[in-house]
C-alpha positions as CSV (number, residue, x, y, z in Angstrom):
1,M,-0.2,-0.1,-0.1
2,K,1.4,3.5,-0.2
3,A,1.8,5.5,2.9
4,I,4.1,8.4,4.0
5,L,7.4,7.4,5.2
6,V,10.1,9.5,7.3
7,R,13.1,9.0,5.4
8,Q,15.1,10.4,8.6
9,P,14.2,12.1,11.1
10,G,14.1,16.0,10.5
11,G,12.0,18.6,9.4
12,P,8.8,18.5,7.0
13,E,11.0,17.8,3.7
14,Q,11.6,14.0,5.5
15,L,8.4,13.2,4.3
16,Q,7.2,11.3,1.6
17,L,4.9,9.2,-0.5
18,G,6.2,5.5,-0.8
19,E,5.1,2.0,-0.2
20,Y,4.5,0.2,3.1
21,E,3.3,-3.4,4.1
22,K,-0.7,-3.5,4.0
23,P,-1.6,-4.4,7.8
24,V,-3.2,-7.5,8.6
25,P,-6.2,-6.7,11.3
26,K,-6.0,-9.1,14.5
27,P,-9.1,-10.4,16.0
28,N,-10.1,-7.6,17.6
29,E,-9.7,-5.3,14.9
30,L,-10.9,-3.5,11.5
31,L,-8.9,-3.0,8.4
32,V,-9.8,0.5,7.3
33,K,-9.6,2.1,3.8
34,V,-8.6,5.4,5.0
35,H,-10.0,8.3,3.2
36,A,-9.0,11.1,5.5
37,T,-6.8,11.7,8.2
38,A,-5.9,15.0,10.5
39,L,-2.2,16.6,11.9
40,N,-1.6,16.6,15.4
41,R,1.5,17.9,17.1
42,A,2.7,14.7,18.1
43,D,3.3,13.8,14.1
44,T,5.5,16.5,14.1
45,L,7.2,15.6,17.2
46,Q,7.4,12.0,16.2
47,R,8.6,13.3,12.6
48,E,11.4,14.9,14.6
49,G,12.2,11.8,16.4
50,K,11.3,13.0,19.5
51,Y,8.2,11.3,20.0
52,P,8.3,7.4,19.1
53,P,5.1,5.5,18.9
54,P,4.0,3.6,21.9
55,K,5.4,-0.5,21.9
56,G,3.2,-2.2,19.5
57,A,1.9,0.7,17.6
58,S,2.5,1.3,13.9
59,P,5.7,3.2,13.0
60,L,3.9,5.4,10.7
61,L,2.6,8.7,11.5
62,G,-1.2,9.4,12.0
63,L,-3.2,9.5,14.9
64,E,-6.8,9.6,13.9
65,I,-8.6,8.2,10.5
66,A,-11.9,8.3,8.8
67,G,-12.8,6.0,6.1
68,V,-14.6,2.7,5.1
69,V,-14.1,-0.8,6.8
70,E,-12.1,-3.1,4.4
71,E,-12.4,-6.1,6.6
72,S,-13.2,-7.5,10.3
73,G,-11.1,-9.4,12.5
74,E,-12.9,-12.7,13.5
75,N,-13.9,-11.4,16.9
76,C,-15.2,-8.1,15.4
77,S,-19.2,-7.9,15.5
78,R,-19.8,-4.2,15.5
79,F,-19.1,-3.0,12.4
80,R,-19.1,-4.9,8.9
81,T,-17.3,-4.3,5.6
82,G,-18.5,-1.0,4.1
83,D,-19.5,0.6,7.3
84,K,-17.9,4.1,7.7
85,V,-15.9,4.9,10.8
86,F,-13.6,7.1,12.5
87,G,-11.3,6.7,15.2
88,L,-8.4,7.3,17.5
89,L,-5.1,5.0,16.4
90,P,-1.8,4.8,18.4
91,G,-0.4,5.2,14.7
92,G,-0.6,4.6,11.1
93,G,-3.1,6.9,9.7
94,Y,-1.2,8.4,7.2
95,A,-1.7,5.4,4.8
96,E,-4.0,3.8,2.1
97,F,-4.7,1.3,4.8
98,A,-5.0,1.3,8.9
99,V,-5.9,-0.7,11.7
100,I,-8.2,0.0,14.3
101,D,-9.2,-1.8,17.7
102,E,-13.1,-2.3,16.9
103,A,-13.9,-0.6,20.4
104,M,-12.2,2.4,19.7
105,A,-14.2,2.8,16.4
106,M,-17.4,5.0,16.1
107,P,-20.0,5.4,13.5
108,L,-19.5,8.4,11.0
109,P,-22.7,10.5,11.9
110,E,-24.8,10.8,8.5
111,N,-24.7,14.4,8.1
112,L,-20.4,14.4,8.4
113,S,-17.9,14.2,5.5
114,M,-15.0,11.8,5.8
115,E,-12.7,15.2,6.3
116,Q,-15.0,16.3,9.2
117,A,-15.1,12.9,11.2
118,A,-11.2,12.8,10.4
119,A,-11.0,15.9,12.6
120,I,-13.1,14.5,15.4
121,P,-11.0,11.7,17.4
122,E,-8.0,13.3,18.9
123,V,-9.2,16.7,19.8
124,F,-12.6,15.8,21.0
125,L,-11.3,12.9,23.1
126,T,-8.5,15.0,25.0
127,A,-10.7,17.5,25.4
128,Y,-13.4,15.6,26.7
129,Q,-10.6,13.4,29.1
130,A,-9.6,16.7,30.2
131,L,-12.5,19.0,30.9
132,F,-14.7,15.9,32.4
133,W,-12.4,13.0,33.5
134,I,-9.8,14.7,35.1
135,G,-11.2,18.8,35.4
136,D,-14.7,17.2,36.7
137,L,-16.1,20.5,34.7
138,Q,-19.7,20.7,36.0
139,A,-22.6,22.9,34.6
140,G,-22.4,26.5,35.9
141,E,-18.7,26.5,36.5
142,R,-16.5,28.6,34.8
143,V,-13.3,27.3,32.7
144,L,-10.3,29.2,31.1
145,V,-9.0,27.1,28.2
146,H,-5.8,28.2,26.8
147,A,-4.7,28.2,23.1
148,G,-8.7,28.3,22.6
149,A,-8.3,28.2,18.6
150,S,-6.2,25.2,18.7
151,G,-7.6,21.7,17.6
152,V,-7.8,21.2,21.2
153,G,-8.9,24.4,22.1
154,T,-12.1,24.4,19.6
155,A,-13.2,21.2,20.6
156,A,-13.1,21.9,24.8
157,I,-14.9,25.7,23.8
158,Q,-18.2,23.4,22.3
159,L,-18.2,20.7,24.6
160,A,-18.0,23.2,27.9
161,K,-20.6,24.8,26.2
162,A,-22.4,21.7,25.8
163,K,-22.0,21.1,29.4
164,Q,-23.6,24.4,30.2
165,A,-20.1,25.9,31.4
166,E,-18.8,29.1,30.9
167,V,-16.1,29.6,28.9
168,L,-12.9,31.8,29.0
169,V,-10.2,31.6,26.5
170,T,-6.6,33.0,25.4
171,A,-6.2,33.3,21.6
172,S,-4.1,35.5,19.4
173,E,-5.7,38.5,17.7
174,K,-6.8,37.2,14.5
175,K,-8.5,33.9,16.2
176,I,-10.6,35.8,18.8
177,Q,-13.4,36.0,17.0
178,A,-13.3,32.3,16.1
179,C,-13.4,31.5,19.6
180,L,-16.4,33.7,20.7
181,D,-18.4,32.4,17.5
182,L,-17.9,28.7,18.8
183,G,-19.3,30.0,22.3
184,A,-17.0,31.1,24.2
185,S,-18.0,34.3,26.7
186,K,-14.6,36.1,26.9
187,A,-11.6,35.7,24.5
188,I,-8.4,37.4,26.1
189,N,-5.4,38.4,23.2
190,Y,-2.6,37.1,25.2
191,K,-0.1,39.0,23.2
192,E,-1.5,42.3,24.3
193,Q,-3.2,41.8,27.6
194,A,-2.3,40.2,30.6
195,F,-4.5,37.4,31.3
196,L,-4.7,37.1,35.0
197,N,-5.8,40.7,34.8
198,E,-8.9,40.1,32.4
199,V,-9.6,36.9,34.3
200,M,-10.0,38.5,37.5
201,Q,-11.8,41.5,36.0
202,Y,-14.3,39.7,33.8
203,T,-15.1,37.4,37.1
204,K,-15.3,39.9,39.6
205,S,-11.8,38.5,41.5
206,E,-13.6,35.1,42.1
207,G,-11.4,33.1,39.5
208,V,-12.5,30.1,37.6
209,D,-13.0,26.6,38.5
210,L,-10.8,24.8,35.9
211,I,-8.0,25.5,33.7
212,V,-7.0,23.7,30.7
213,D,-3.4,24.4,29.7
214,F,-1.1,23.5,26.9
215,I,1.7,26.1,27.7
216,A,2.9,25.3,31.3
217,G,6.2,26.9,33.0
218,P,5.8,30.4,31.8
219,Y,1.7,30.4,32.6
220,F,2.1,28.4,35.8
221,S,2.2,31.2,38.7
222,N,-0.8,33.0,36.4
223,N,-2.4,29.9,36.1
224,I,-2.8,29.4,39.7
225,D,-3.9,32.8,40.8
226,C,-6.6,32.7,38.2
227,L,-8.1,29.5,39.8
228,G,-10.6,29.9,42.8
229,L,-11.1,27.9,46.0
230,D,-10.9,24.0,45.1
231,G,-10.2,24.8,41.8
232,R,-8.3,22.6,39.0
233,L,-5.6,23.1,36.7
234,V,-5.0,20.2,33.8
235,L,-1.6,20.1,31.9
236,L,-2.1,18.6,28.5
237,A,1.6,20.0,27.1
238,S,4.6,22.2,27.7
239,L,4.9,24.3,24.8
240,G,6.6,27.2,26.7
241,G,8.5,25.2,28.8
242,G,8.3,22.8,32.0
243,K,10.5,24.9,34.5
244,V,9.1,27.1,37.6
245,E,11.3,29.2,39.2
246,N,10.2,31.4,42.5
247,F,6.8,30.0,42.8
248,D,5.1,29.6,46.3
249,L,3.3,26.2,46.9
250,R,1.5,27.6,50.2
251,K,-1.1,29.0,47.4
252,V,-2.0,25.5,46.5
253,L,-2.2,24.7,50.2
254,S,-4.4,27.3,50.8
255,K,-6.6,27.2,48.1
256,R,-7.1,23.5,47.8
257,L,-6.3,23.3,44.2
258,Q,-5.8,20.5,42.3
259,I,-2.8,20.0,39.5
260,S,-2.9,16.9,37.0
261,G,-1.2,16.1,34.0
262,S,-2.0,14.0,31.3
263,T,-1.3,12.6,28.1
264,L,-3.8,10.5,25.7
265,R,-1.4,8.5,23.6
266,S,0.2,6.6,26.1
267,R,-2.8,5.4,28.0
268,T,-3.9,2.1,28.3
269,R,-6.4,0.2,25.6
270,D,-9.1,-0.1,28.4
271,Y,-8.8,3.8,29.6
272,Q,-9.2,4.5,25.7
273,V,-11.8,2.7,25.1
274,Q,-14.1,3.7,28.1
275,L,-13.2,7.1,26.9
276,T,-14.3,6.6,23.2
277,R,-17.7,5.3,24.8
278,D,-18.2,8.1,26.9
279,L,-17.4,10.6,24.5
280,S,-19.4,8.8,21.8
281,A,-22.4,8.7,24.0
282,F,-22.4,12.6,24.8
283,A,-21.1,13.8,21.4
284,L,-22.3,11.4,19.1
285,P,-26.0,12.8,19.3
286,L,-24.9,16.6,19.4
287,F,-22.7,15.7,16.2
288,Q,-25.7,14.7,14.6
289,S,-28.1,17.7,15.8
290,G,-25.0,20.1,14.5
291,Q,-24.6,21.1,18.1
292,L,-21.2,20.1,18.2
293,K,-19.2,20.7,14.9
294,P,-15.5,19.4,13.7
295,V,-13.5,22.8,13.1
296,I,-11.3,22.6,10.2
297,D,-8.8,25.0,8.9
298,S,-7.6,23.7,6.1
299,V,-7.4,20.2,3.8
300,F,-4.5,19.3,1.9
301,S,-3.5,16.2,-0.3
302,W,-1.8,13.9,1.3
303,Q,0.7,14.3,-1.5
304,D,1.5,17.7,0.3
305,V,1.8,16.3,3.4
306,A,5.4,18.3,3.6
307,E,3.8,21.1,3.1
308,A,0.7,20.7,5.4
309,H,3.5,20.2,8.4
310,R,5.1,23.7,7.8
311,Y,1.6,25.0,7.9
312,M,0.9,23.8,11.1
313,E,4.4,24.4,12.5
314,Q,3.5,28.4,11.6
315,N,0.8,28.1,13.9
316,G,-1.3,29.9,12.1
317,N,-3.9,27.5,12.2
318,I,-7.5,27.7,13.3
319,G,-9.0,24.3,14.3
320,K,-7.5,20.9,12.2
321,I,-5.6,20.6,9.4
322,V,-6.8,17.5,7.2
323,L,-5.1,15.1,4.7
324,Q,-7.4,13.1,1.9
325,V,-5.7,10.2,1.7
326,S,-6.5,9.3,-2.4
């Protein structure tokens, strides 16, 4: 089969369309003819040799797919040949064919295209996990989502609103309106405004109940100050660096704060299966009704995968970057 290969660890120029062995589904797996996949930060890190796939996973890039079932393993019963599915993978999505654990596959809503479906799994599962499984977000609470126009950010805004929570975000100026259109009540231009001051002014010094953060080090102290009593901070990445200096831990004690970190790719199969089930039960009806929608910035042919990676690394996208697999 054809697949996107990494010649050697490095920049986008190392990506090329080549030949790779077609996977054979295990008894509990589906073989899917891939119609679309989507880019994630993990793809660029893996391309650079900084984020190896989990043990036993395909070495090919690609953490999510949408496509048509080509073949079912002998223990599979939920899907048949010809069914349209989408879902999360540990790797292997940048290819003509990919295998997915049947328990991780979701039925494609009739009102969504393959490209739209491919833009859902990684960001909505990550956001759902951060908001509800780890962050325990409740109706009526306030959540601050950093990088509000990112893939996970746009998913988190919508999921939190669907839960009837109030959403504040940080974003650059050109992305502010997109966040407001998705349902954010307050959008802060982090390049020109101090988000701590803006949050405390907006909340009348009450702070927020939950923060979902990808920046880490540079934001940590201000995040702690933004949280109200019994607040929760969920760290999903450390894009700004992982070190914090001169921080007074007594703030965590006095405000009874919870600080958690998580990645999704390294979680166990059982964890990911249950997360997929919970997201499906909550979100699939909302995708079908149009209340939730995948946010797509751009669609590239997979023959232009290097260009797509360069575009992602420029940080100009609002929502997901999708690859059409032909």
